[in-house]
C-alpha positions as CSV (number, residue, x, y, z in Angstrom):
1,M,-36.8,-35.0,-34.6
2,T,-36.1,-34.6,-38.3
3,H,-35.0,-31.1,-37.7
4,E,-32.4,-32.2,-35.2
5,Q,-30.9,-34.8,-37.5
6,Q,-30.6,-32.5,-40.6
7,P,-28.1,-30.0,-39.1
8,A,-25.8,-32.9,-38.0
9,Q,-25.8,-34.4,-41.5
10,A,-25.2,-31.0,-43.1
11,S,-22.2,-30.2,-40.8
12,A,-20.7,-33.6,-41.6
13,A,-20.8,-33.3,-45.3
14,P,-18.4,-30.3,-45.7
15,E,-15.9,-31.9,-43.4
16,E,-15.9,-35.1,-45.5
17,A,-15.5,-33.1,-48.7
18,T,-12.2,-31.6,-47.4
19,L,-10.6,-35.0,-46.6
20,C,-7.8,-36.3,-48.8
21,R,-7.9,-39.8,-50.1
22,P,-5.9,-41.4,-47.3
23,C,-8.1,-39.6,-44.7
24,Q,-11.2,-40.8,-46.5
25,E,-10.0,-44.4,-46.4
26,L,-9.1,-44.2,-42.7
27,A,-12.4,-42.6,-41.9
28,L,-14.2,-45.4,-43.8
29,A,-12.1,-48.1,-42.1
30,E,-12.9,-46.6,-38.7
31,A,-16.6,-46.6,-39.5
32,V,-16.5,-50.2,-40.5
33,A,-14.6,-51.1,-37.4
34,K,-17.2,-49.4,-35.2
35,A,-20.0,-51.2,-37.0
36,E,-18.2,-54.5,-36.3
37,Y,-17.7,-53.4,-32.6
38,D,-13.9,-53.7,-33.2
39,W,-12.9,-50.8,-30.9
40,S,-9.2,-51.6,-31.1
41,R,-9.2,-51.3,-34.9
42,A,-11.3,-48.1,-34.7
43,T,-8.7,-46.6,-32.3
44,D,-5.9,-47.7,-34.6
45,C,-7.6,-45.8,-37.5
46,R,-7.9,-42.6,-35.4
47,V,-4.2,-42.8,-34.4
48,L,-3.2,-43.4,-38.1
49,M,-5.3,-40.5,-39.3
50,K,-3.8,-38.2,-36.7
51,R,-0.3,-39.3,-37.7
52,H,-1.1,-38.8,-41.3
53,R,-2.4,-35.3,-40.8
54,E,0.6,-34.4,-38.7
55,S,3.1,-35.8,-41.2
56,G,2.7,-33.1,-43.8
57,E,1.5,-35.5,-46.4
58,C,-2.2,-34.7,-45.8
59,V,-3.5,-32.2,-48.3
60,A,-6.8,-31.7,-46.3
61,G,-5.1,-29.4,-43.9
62,Q,-4.3,-29.5,-40.2
63,S,-7.6,-28.3,-38.8
64,A,-8.7,-31.6,-37.1
């Protein structure tokens, strides 16, 4: 079971490293909302992140 968890953690780390500051803040806010079972706020965070990435202000790129 440990072997299955390690690749998932390894693949998440490079993705987080490429996030710009606003993307990091929105990802954190989404994680907090999920932890609090606030699905509406989690959805809002995903929408805001998508808008941010599409706005041209995102320095992390348009890959996601």
